[in-house]
PAZA-404976 format. One record per residue (C-alpha): residue in one letter; residue number from 1; x, y, z. Coordinates in steps of 0.5 Angstrom, whole numbers, padded with zeros to 4 digits, m for minus. Example, Ala and Ser with C-alpha at 12.3 -4.5 7.8 and 13.67 -1.06 7.14 Angstrom:
SITE   aa     i       x       y       z
SITE    A     1    0025   m0009    0016
SITE    S     2    0027   m0002    0014
This chain:
SITE   aa     i       x       y       z
SITE    X     1    0000    0000    0000
SITE    X     2    0002    0007   m0001
SITE    X     3    0001    0013    0003
SITE    X     4   m0001    0018   m0002
SITE    X     5   m0007    0022    0000
SITE    X     6   m0012    0018   m0004
SITE    X     7   m0010    0011   m0002
SITE    X     8   m0012    0010    0006
SITE    X     9   m0009    0004    0009
SITE    X    10   m0014   m0002    0008
SITE    X    11   m0019    0004    0006
SITE    X    12   m0020    0007    0013
SITE    X    13   m0021    0014    0011
SITE    X    14   m0024    0016    0018
SITE    X    15   m0023    0011    0024
SITE    X    16   m0027    0010    0030
SITE    X    17   m0023    0016    0033
SITE    X    18   m0023    0020    0027
SITE    X    19   m0016    0018    0024
SITE    X    20   m0014    0016    0017
SITE    X    21   m0010    0011    0017
SITE    X    22   m0003    0011    0013
SITE    X    23    0001    0005    0011
SITE    X    24    0008    0004    0009
SITE    X    25    0011    0008    0003
SITE    X    26    0013    0004   m0003
SITE    X    27    0020    0005   m0001
SITE    X    28    0019    0002    0006
SITE    X    29    0015   m0004    0003
SITE    X    30    0021   m0005   m0002
SITE    X    31    0027   m0004    0003
SITE    X    32    0023   m0009    0008
SITE    X    33    0022   m0014    0003
SITE    X    34    0030   m0014    0001
SITE    X    35    0031   m0014    0008
SITE    X    36    0027   m0020    0009
SITE    X    37    0031   m0023    0004
SITE    X    38    0038   m0021    0005
SITE    X    39    0037   m0023    0013
SITE    X    40    0032   m0028    0014
SITE    X    41    0029   m0024    0020
SITE    X    42    0022   m0024    0020
SITE    X    43    0018   m0019    0015
SITE    X    44    0015   m0015    0021
SITE    X    45    0021   m0014    0025
SITE    X    46    0025   m0012    0018
SITE    X    47    0019   m0007    0017
SITE    X    48    0021   m0004    0023
SITE    X    49    0029   m0004    0021
SITE    X    50    0027   m0001    0014
SITE    X    51    0023    0004    0017
SITE    X    52    0029    0006    0022
SITE    X    53    0034    0006    0016
SITE    X    54    0037    0000    0018
SITE    X    55    0041   m0004    0012
SITE    X    56    0042   m0011    0012
SITE    X    57    0049   m0010    0014
SITE    X    58    0048   m0006    0020
SITE    X    59    0042   m0010    0022
SITE    X    60    0046   m0015    0027
SITE    X    61    0049   m0009    0030
SITE    X    62    0043   m0005    0031
SITE    X    63    0039   m0011    0034
SITE    X    64    0044   m0011    0040
SITE    X    65    0047   m0004    0041
SITE    X    66    0053   m0004    0046
SITE    X    67    0056    0002    0049
SITE    X    68    0063    0000    0047
SITE    X    69    0060    0002    0040
SITE    X    70    0056    0008    0041
SITE    X    71    0059    0012    0047
SITE    X    72    0061    0018    0045
SITE    X    73    0068    0021    0047
SITE    X    74    0066    0025    0053
SITE    X    75    0072    0030    0052
SITE    X    76    0068    0032    0045
SITE    X    77    0063    0037    0050
SITE    X    78    0066    0043    0051
SITE    X    79    0068    0044    0058
SITE    X    80    0068    0037    0060
SITE    X    81    0076    0037    0062
SITE    X    82    0074    0043    0066
SITE    X    83    0068    0040    0070
SITE    X    84    0072    0033    0071
SITE    X    85    0078    0036    0073
SITE    X    86    0075    0041    0078
SITE    X    87    0070    0034    0080
SITE    X    88    0076    0030    0082
SITE    X    89    0080    0035    0085
SITE    X    90    0074    0037    0090
SITE    X    91    0074    0029    0091
SITE    X    92    0082    0029    0092
SITE    X    93    0082    0034    0097
SITE    X    94    0076    0032    0100
SITE    X    95    0072    0038    0099
SITE    X    96    0065    0040    0101
SITE    X    97    0061    0038    0095
SITE    X    98    0054    0040    0094
SITE    X    99    0049    0038    0088
SITE    X   100    0043    0042    0086
SITE    X   101    0038    0038    0082
SITE    X   102    0032    0039    0078
SITE    X   103    0025    0036    0081
SITE    X   104    0024    0032    0076
SITE    X   105    0026    0024    0074
SITE    X   106    0032    0027    0070
SITE    X   107    0034    0031    0076
SITE    X   108    0033    0026    0081
SITE    X   109    0037    0021    0077
SITE    X   110    0042    0025    0075
SITE    X   111    0043    0027    0083
SITE    X   112    0043    0020    0085
SITE    X   113    0049    0018    0080
SITE    X   114    0053    0023    0083
SITE    X   115    0051    0021    0090
SITE    X   116    0052    0014    0089
SITE    X   117    0059    0015    0085
SITE    X   118    0061    0020    0091
SITE    X   119    0059    0015    0096
SITE    X   120    0063    0009    0093
SITE    X   121    0069    0014    0093
SITE    X   122    0068    0015    0101
SITE    X   123    0065    0022    0100
SITE    X   124    0059    0025    0102
SITE    X   125    0055    0030    0098
SITE    X   126    0049    0035    0100
SITE    X   127    0043    0035    0096
SITE    X   128    0039    0041    0095
SITE    X   129    0032    0040    0091
SITE    X   130    0028    0046    0090
SITE    X   131    0021    0047    0092
SITE    X   132    0017    0047    0085
SITE    X   133    0012    0052    0088
SITE    X   134    0016    0056    0093
SITE    X   135    0022    0057    0088
SITE    X   136    0020    0055    0081
SITE    X   137    0025    0051    0077
SITE    X   138    0032    0052    0077
SITE    X   139    0038    0055    0081
SITE    X   140    0035    0061    0085
SITE    X   141    0039    0067    0089
SITE    X   142    0038    0065    0096
SITE    X   143    0039    0057    0095
SITE    X   144    0046    0058    0092
SITE    X   145    0048    0064    0096
SITE    X   146    0047    0059    0102
SITE    X   147    0050    0053    0099
SITE    X   148    0056    0057    0097
SITE    X   149    0057    0059    0105
SITE    X   150    0058    0052    0107
SITE    X   151    0061    0048    0100
SITE    X   152    0067    0049    0096
SITE    X   153    0064    0046    0089
SITE    X   154    0056    0046    0087
SITE    X   155    0054    0042    0081
SITE    X   156    0048    0044    0078
SITE    X   157    0044    0038    0075
SITE    X   158    0039    0038    0070
SITE    X   159    0039    0046    0071
SITE    X   160    0043    0052    0071
SITE    X   161    0045    0054    0064
SITE    X   162    0041    0060    0064
SITE    X   163    0041    0062    0071
SITE    X   164    0046    0068    0071
SITE    X   165    0044    0071    0077
SITE    X   166    0044    0065    0082
SITE    X   167    0051    0063    0080
SITE    X   168    0053    0070    0080
SITE    X   169    0050    0069    0088
SITE    X   170    0054    0063    0089
SITE    X   171    0060    0067    0092
SITE    X   172    0066    0063    0095
SITE    X   173    0064    0056    0091
SITE    X   174    0066    0054    0084
SITE    X   175    0059    0052    0080
SITE    X   176    0059    0047    0075
SITE    X   177    0054    0046    0070
SITE    X   178    0051    0039    0068
SITE    X   179    0045    0040    0064
SITE    X   180    0041    0039    0057
SITE    X   181    0037    0045    0056
SITE    X   182    0037    0050    0051
SITE    X   183    0042    0055    0052
SITE    X   184    0042    0062    0051
SITE    X   185    0046    0067    0047
SITE    X   186    0051    0068    0053
SITE    X   187    0053    0063    0059
SITE    X   188    0053    0064    0066
SITE    X   189    0059    0065    0070
SITE    X   190    0061    0058    0072
SITE    X   191    0067    0055    0072
SITE    X   192    0064    0049    0067
SITE    X   193    0058    0049    0063
SITE    X   194    0057    0042    0060
SITE    X   195    0051    0042    0055
SITE    X   196    0050    0039    0049
SITE    X   197    0045    0044    0047
SITE    X   198    0049    0050    0048
SITE    X   199    0049    0054    0042
SITE    X   200    0057    0053    0041
SITE    X   201    0056    0046    0041
SITE    X   202    0055    0042    0034
SITE    X   203    0048    0038    0036
SITE    X   204    0051    0032    0035
SITE    X   205    0049    0030    0042
SITE    X   206    0043    0034    0043
SITE    X   207    0039    0028    0044
SITE    X   208    0042    0027    0051
SITE    X   209    0038    0027    0058
SITE    X   210    0042    0031    0064
SITE    X   211    0043    0024    0067
SITE    X   212    0047    0022    0060
SITE    X   213    0051    0028    0061
SITE    X   214    0053    0027    0068
SITE    X   215    0054    0019    0066
SITE    X   216    0059    0022    0061
SITE    X   217    0062    0026    0066
SITE    X   218    0063    0020    0071
SITE    X   219    0066    0016    0065
SITE    X   220    0071    0022    0064
SITE    X   221    0073    0021    0071
SITE    X   222    0074    0014    0072
SITE    X   223    0078    0014    0066
SITE    X   224    0083    0020    0069
SITE    X   225    0083    0015    0076
SITE    X   226    0085    0009    0071
SITE    X   227    0090    0013    0068
SITE    X   228    0092    0015    0075
SITE    X   229    0092    0008    0077
SITE    X   230    0086    0008    0082
SITE    X   231    0080    0005    0081
SITE    X   232    0073    0009    0080
SITE    X   233    0066    0006    0082
SITE    X   234    0062    0001    0077
SITE    X   235    0059    0005    0072
SITE    X   236    0055   m0001    0068
SITE    X   237    0051   m0002    0075
SITE    X   238    0049    0006    0075
SITE    X   239    0046    0005    0067
SITE    X   240    0039    0003    0071
SITE    X   241    0039    0011    0073
SITE    X   242    0041    0013    0066
SITE    X   243    0036    0009    0062
SITE    X   244    0030    0011    0067
SITE    X   245    0032    0019    0066
SITE    X   246    0033    0017    0058
SITE    X   247    0025    0015    0058
SITE    X   248    0022    0019    0063
SITE    X   249    0025    0026    0060
SITE    X   250    0022    0023    0053
SITE    X   251    0029    0024    0050
SITE    X   252    0029    0021    0043
SITE    X   253    0031    0013    0043
SITE    X   254    0037    0014    0038
SITE    X   255    0044    0013    0038
SITE    X   256    0047    0012    0044
SITE    X   257    0041    0013    0048
SITE    X   258    0038    0006    0045
SITE    X   259    0044    0003    0049
SITE    X   260    0043    0007    0055
SITE    X   261    0036    0004    0056
SITE    X   262    0037   m0003    0053
SITE    X   263    0043   m0004    0058
SITE    X   264    0039    0000    0064
SITE    X   265    0033   m0005    0063
SITE    X   266    0038   m0011    0064
SITE    X   267    0041   m0008    0070
SITE    X   268    0034   m0006    0073
SITE    X   269    0032   m0013    0072
SITE    X   270    0037   m0015    0077
SITE    X   271    0034   m0011    0082
SITE    X   272    0040   m0009    0086
SITE    X   273    0038   m0002    0087
SITE    X   274    0034   m0002    0093
SITE    X   275    0030    0005    0092
SITE    X   276    0028    0002    0085
SITE    X   277    0026   m0005    0087
SITE    X   278    0022   m0002    0093
SITE    X   279    0019    0003    0088
SITE    X   280    0017   m0003    0083
SITE    X   281    0015   m0008    0088
SITE    X   282    0010   m0002    0091
SITE    X   283    0007   m0001    0084
SITE    X   284    0006   m0008    0083
SITE    X   285    0011   m0009    0078
SITE    X   286    0012   m0017    0077
SITE    X   287    0016   m0018    0071
SITE    X   288    0022   m0015    0068
SITE    X   289    0021   m0008    0067
SITE    X   290    0021   m0005    0060
SITE    X   291    0021    0002    0057
SITE    X   292    0014    0002    0058
SITE    X   293    0014    0001    0065
SITE    X   294    0020    0006    0066
SITE    X   295    0016    0012    0063
SITE    X   296    0009    0010    0066
SITE    X   297    0010    0006    0072
SITE    X   298    0017    0008    0075
SITE    X   299    0018    0015    0072
SITE    X   300    0011    0018    0075
SITE    X   301    0012    0016    0081
SITE    X   302    0019    0018    0082
SITE    X   303    0016    0025    0079
SITE    X   304    0011    0025    0084
SITE    X   305    0015    0028    0090
SITE    X   306    0017    0034    0085
SITE    X   307    0010    0035    0083
SITE    X   308    0006    0035    0089
SITE    X   309    0010    0033    0095
SITE    X   310    0017    0034    0098
SITE    X   311    0021    0036    0092
SITE    X   312    0027    0032    0094
SITE    X   313    0023    0025    0095
SITE    X   314    0025    0022    0088
SITE    X   315    0033    0024    0089
SITE    X   316    0033    0020    0096
SITE    X   317    0030    0014    0094
SITE    X   318    0034    0013    0088
SITE    X   319    0041    0014    0092
SITE    X   320    0039    0011    0099
SITE    X   321    0042    0005    0101
SITE    X   322    0038    0004    0107
SITE    X   323    0032   m0001    0106
SITE    X   324    0028    0001    0111
SITE    X   325    0028    0008    0108
SITE    X   326    0027    0006    0101
SITE    X   327    0021    0002    0103
SITE    X   328    0018    0009    0107
SITE    X   329    0020    0013    0101
SITE    X   330    0017    0009    0095
SITE    X   331    0010    0008    0100
SITE    X   332    0010    0015    0100
SITE    X   333    0011    0017    0093
SITE    X   334    0006    0012    0091
SITE    X   335    0001    0015    0095
SITE    X   336    0003    0022    0092
SITE    X   337    0002    0019    0085
SITE    X   338   m0005    0017    0087
SITE    X   339   m0006    0024    0089
SITE    X   340   m0003    0027    0083
SITE    X   341   m0008    0023    0079
SITE    X   342   m0014    0026    0082
SITE    X   343   m0011    0034    0082
SITE    X   344   m0009    0032    0075
SITE    X   345   m0016    0030    0073
SITE    X   346   m0019    0036    0076
SITE    X   347   m0015    0041    0072
SITE    X   348   m0015    0037    0066
SITE    X   349   m0023    0037    0065
SITE    X   350   m0023    0045    0067
SITE    X   351   m0017    0046    0062
SITE    X   352   m0020    0042    0056
SITE    X   353   m0027    0046    0057
SITE    X   354   m0023    0053    0057
SITE    X   355   m0019    0051    0051
SITE    X   356   m0025    0048    0047
SITE    X   357   m0029    0055    0048
SITE    X   358   m0023    0059    0046
SITE    X   359   m0022    0054    0039
SITE    X   360   m0018    0048    0038
SITE    X   361   m0016    0050    0031
SITE    X   362   m0011    0055    0032
SITE    X   363   m0003    0054    0032
SITE    X   364   m0003    0054    0040
SITE    X   365   m0008    0051    0045
SITE    X   366   m0008    0054    0052
SITE    X   367   m0012    0054    0058
SITE    X   368   m0010    0058    0065
SITE    X   369   m0014    0057    0071
SITE    X   370   m0014    0060    0079
SITE    X   371   m0010    0056    0083
SITE    X   372   m0008    0050    0078
SITE    X   373   m0003    0046    0081
SITE    X   374    0004    0048    0078
SITE    X   375    0006    0040    0079
SITE    X   376    0001    0038    0074
SITE    X   377    0000    0043    0069
SITE    X   378    0006    0040    0065
SITE    X   379    0002    0033    0065
SITE    X   380   m0005    0037    0063
SITE    X   381   m0001    0040    0057
SITE    X   382    0001    0034    0055
SITE    X   383   m0006    0031    0055
SITE    X   384   m0008    0037    0051
SITE    X   385   m0003    0036    0046
SITE    X   386   m0005    0029    0045
SITE    X   387   m0013    0031    0044
SITE    X   388   m0012    0036    0039
SITE    X   389   m0005    0035    0036
SITE    X   390   m0003    0042    0037
SITE    X   391    0002    0045    0041
SITE    X   392   m0001    0046    0048
SITE    X   393    0000    0051    0054
SITE    X   394   m0003    0050    0061
SITE    X   395   m0002    0055    0067
SITE    X   396   m0003    0056    0074
SITE    X   397   m0005    0063    0076
SITE    X   398   m0003    0065    0083
SITE    X   399   m0003    0073    0085
SITE    X   400    0000    0077    0080
SITE    X   401    0004    0071    0076
SITE    X   402    0002    0065    0073
SITE    X   403    0007    0059    0072
SITE    X   404    0006    0054    0066
SITE    X   405    0009    0048    0062
SITE    X   406    0008    0047    0055
SITE    X   407    0009    0041    0050
SITE    X   408    0010    0041    0043
SITE    X   409    0008    0037    0037
SITE    X   410    0014    0034    0032
SITE    X   411    0017    0040    0028
SITE    X   412    0015    0045    0032
SITE    X   413    0020    0048    0037
SITE    X   414    0017    0050    0043
SITE    X   415    0023    0052    0047
SITE    X   416    0026    0057    0042
SITE    X   417    0019    0061    0041
SITE    X   418    0019    0061    0049
SITE    X   419    0026    0064    0049
SITE    X   420    0024    0069    0044
SITE    X   421    0018    0071    0049
SITE    X   422    0023    0072    0055
SITE    X   423    0028    0076    0050
SITE    X   424    0022    0080    0048
SITE    X   425    0019    0082    0056
SITE    X   426    0013    0078    0055
SITE    X   427    0015    0073    0060
SITE    X   428    0019    0074    0067
SITE    X   429    0022    0068    0065
SITE    X   430    0022    0061    0060
SITE    X   431    0026    0056    0058
SITE    X   432    0026    0049    0056
SITE    X   433    0027    0044    0049
SITE    X   434    0023    0043    0042
SITE    X   435    0018    0039    0045
SITE    X   436    0017    0042    0053
SITE    X   437    0018    0048    0056
SITE    X   438    0016    0052    0062
SITE    X   439    0015    0059    0063
SITE    X   440    0013    0065    0068
SITE    X   441    0008    0070    0066
SITE    X   442    0005    0076    0069
SITE    X   443   m0002    0076    0070
SITE    X   444   m0003    0083    0066
SITE    X   445    0001    0080    0060
SITE    X   446   m0002    0073    0060
SITE    X   447   m0007    0074    0054
SITE    X   448   m0001    0078    0050
SITE    X   449    0004    0073    0051
SITE    X   450   m0001    0067    0049
SITE    X   451   m0003    0071    0043
SITE    X   452    0005    0072    0041
SITE    X   453    0007    0065    0042
SITE    X   454    0001    0063    0037
SITE    X   455    0004    0068    0032
SITE    X   456    0011    0065    0033
SITE    X   457    0008    0058    0033
SITE    X   458    0004    0059    0027
SITE    X   459    0010    0061    0023
SITE    X   460    0013    0055    0025
SITE    X   461    0007    0052    0021
SITE    X   462    0003    0050    0028
SITE    X   463   m0004    0052    0025
SITE    X   464   m0003    0048    0019
SITE    X   465   m0003    0041    0023
SITE    X   466   m0009    0036    0021
SITE    X   467   m0012    0031    0026
SITE    X   468   m0006    0026    0027
SITE    X   469   m0006    0020    0022
SITE    X   470   m0005    0014    0025
SITE    X   471    0001    0011    0022
SITE    X   472    0001    0003    0021
SITE    X   473    0007   m0001    0020
SITE    X   474    0004   m0007    0017
SITE    X   475   m0002   m0012    0016
SITE    X   476   m0001   m0018    0021
SITE    X   477   m0006   m0024    0022
SITE    X   478   m0008   m0026    0029
SITE    X   479   m0004   m0033    0028
SITE    X   480    0002   m0030    0027
SITE    X   481    0002   m0025    0033
SITE    X   482    0007   m0030    0037
SITE    X   483    0010   m0028    0043
SITE    X   484    0017   m0030    0040
SITE    X   485    0015   m0025    0034
SITE    X   486    0014   m0020    0040
SITE    X   487    0021   m0022    0043
SITE    X   488    0024   m0021    0036
SITE    X   489    0021   m0014    0035
SITE    X   490    0023   m0012    0042
SITE    X   491    0030   m0013    0040
SITE    X   492    0029   m0007    0035
SITE    X   493    0027   m0003    0041
SITE    X   494    0027    0000    0046
SITE    X   495    0021    0004    0043
SITE    X   496    0019    0011    0045
SITE    X   497    0020    0018    0043
SITE    X   498    0024    0019    0036
SITE    X   499    0023    0011    0036
SITE    X   500    0015    0009    0036
SITE    X   501    0014    0002    0037
SITE    X   502    0011   m0001    0031
SITE    X   503    0003   m0001    0030
SITE    X   504    0000   m0007    0026
SITE    X   505   m0007   m0007    0023
SITE    X   506   m0011   m0014    0024
SITE    X   507   m0016   m0014    0018
SITE    X   508   m0023   m0016    0018
SITE    X   509   m0024   m0019    0025
SITE    X   510   m0029   m0022    0029
SITE    X   511   m0030   m0020    0036
SITE    X   512   m0031   m0026    0040
SITE    X   513   m0032   m0022    0046
SITE    X   514   m0032   m0015    0049
SITE    X   515   m0033   m0013    0056
SITE    X   516   m0032   m0006    0060
SITE    X   517   m0027   m0007    0065
SITE    X   518   m0026   m0001    0070
SITE    X   519   m0029    0006    0069
SITE    X   520   m0027    0007    0062
SITE    X   521   m0023    0001    0059
SITE    X   522   m0025   m0005    0054
SITE    X   523   m0022   m0011    0054
SITE    X   524   m0024   m0015    0048
SITE    X   525   m0022   m0022    0044
SITE    X   526   m0022   m0023    0037
SITE    X   527   m0020   m0027    0031
SITE    X   528   m0020   m0028    0024
SITE    X   529   m0024   m0034    0023
SITE    X   530   m0017   m0038    0021
SITE    X   531   m0016   m0041    0028
SITE    X   532   m0012   m0035    0031
SITE    X   533   m0015   m0031    0037
SITE    X   534   m0012   m0025    0041
SITE    X   535   m0014   m0022    0047
SITE    X   536   m0014   m0014    0047
SITE    X   537   m0014   m0008    0052
SITE    X   538   m0016   m0001    0050
SITE    X   539   m0015    0004    0056
SITE    X   540   m0020    0009    0056
SITE    X   541   m0024    0007    0050
SITE    X   542   m0030    0008    0054
SITE    X   543   m0029    0015    0054
SITE    X   544   m0030    0016    0046
SITE    X   545   m0033    0013    0041
SITE    X   546   m0028    0007    0040
SITE    X   547   m0031    0003    0046
SITE    X   548   m0038    0004    0045
SITE    X   549   m0037    0001    0038
SITE    X   550   m0034   m0005    0039
SITE    X   551   m0038   m0007    0046
SITE    X   552   m0044   m0006    0041
SITE    X   553   m0041   m0010    0035
SITE    X   554   m0047   m0015    0033
SITE    X   555   m0043   m0019    0030
SITE    X   556   m0040   m0014    0025
SITE    X   557   m0033   m0015    0023
SITE    X   558   m0027   m0010    0024
SITE    X   559   m0020   m0008    0022
SITE    X   560   m0016   m0007    0029
SITE    X   561   m0010   m0003    0030
SITE    X   562   m0006   m0002    0036
SITE    X   563    0001   m0005    0039
SITE    X   564    0003   m0012    0041
SITE    X   565    0005   m0014    0047
SITE    X   566    0007   m0020    0052
SITE    X   567    0002   m0020    0058
SITE    X   568    0005   m0024    0064
SITE    X   569    0000   m0028    0068
SITE    X   570    0002   m0033    0074
SITE    X   571    0008   m0034    0070
SITE    X   572    0005   m0035    0063
SITE    X   573    0006   m0031    0058
SITE    X   574    0001   m0029    0052
SITE    X   575    0000   m0024    0046
SITE    X   576   m0004   m0018    0048
SITE    X   577   m0006   m0013    0043
SITE    X   578   m0006   m0006    0046
SITE    X   579   m0012   m0003    0042
SITE    X   580   m0011    0004    0039
SITE    X   581   m0017    0005    0034
SITE    X   582   m0022    0001    0030
SITE    X   583   m0026    0001    0023
SITE    X   584   m0032   m0002    0020
SITE    X   585   m0029   m0008    0015
SITE    X   586   m0033   m0006    0009
């Protein structure tokens, strides 16, 4: 099938969720067929490889990514030599070290990497995580000045690139920044700013999260220790933290990020980090983790402290070596995550209602409300973006100011637009990267700022984006969907941002069983009449037209689309379809 406008995949022009199905291009079909013939690998796997531009000669290496082959030279990043040198100097001289970390998963894992490394070297470190509500994102003058009085070195992780004033306030201490957020035209007066998204960097490593940048510095530190005939801590055992951060921060799963996540999952499966083990247990995770679990089970719980609880809970959980503390922190974060869901649901409903009244077809979808919790506005912005396929901003107003978060769609650089608004004086502060950004705005400039942001995003084509098409990798018959095939396809992963999991269409299927489960989910069983039969689950299906259509199927046949996964129940594995869409099979 081609993906020309007059040829929808399986003829589905408008699906149950209102989307047009788009199949692989003629070129992708040709490449996949050639790959299948040259490698002998299963055709569905070869379709994934072809989509990623993998040749037959590179297939084996792609399916087994290694850090040895993919890890960049840390010294390729500007200021890395200064950062590592000062860090090791502080360790050797037994200086007092403080770590100033952002309150999300990337910040928490970055801090835990440094704390664990230093602990292995017999050195303590002070952890400081700012309160999201009282202090906002990144370093502030008061905190940095206070830390500088009692420490010789302050390391800012996942923050600091735009913090000129606060870093200047750290009188008497050296400051090293290890970050990945978009840099401005000038850098703060720190001893070193290591950031692949500095404006004077090549951009080759722009896909790294902050924890990966921290890891690279530790790789450099270990190398220098080896040259001095000293032994550094085991960095391979720390890849669980790097993998978690890479997925939770929605970094694109390309290049070395694939190896970070793949090997991080292997490390995590050993259950050696007591904090992550306690969190997995309290979350009911009873199988080896996948990238899905990092992004949707563990990540949100680590984040919960920074969103609506005490900001340092996540970093403390990830760095503790006390089993009792790990259990207590995991239970607290699990409870906070439940609370966060309730707060998020309230804000989401209000934001969607307000954004709908304003209009969902412009270049920007936005909403602002009194007292909306700053800890959930980013998640709600994600929900608005997903619902509208438009860049979205959600802002919580408090007094004369509003603090908000934004999420963007592919091809629209939200971070750059937010920085432009800050330079123009319409925002008090703001920053981020292409797909996500944060901002603080004066209440009396809110409408003007959002109107101007809409103009900037329109110039990038945000107003011309239609409803999201549903991209299908290929057709698959139920009988061909086996646990073995799913395991083979997983070798082309991990899947996530920048590397979506393949989505298969099961054509002309009969619904054998359909039942609503929970408040709004749908469970089904379907087959093609040729012996193949698959269970399926569609989360939230009853909130839209998909669930009711399949629940009242009356024997009709449907094309079904979704992603395959392995369902583990009481030690037994079976194939399950994570159902995303359907259309009548005419």
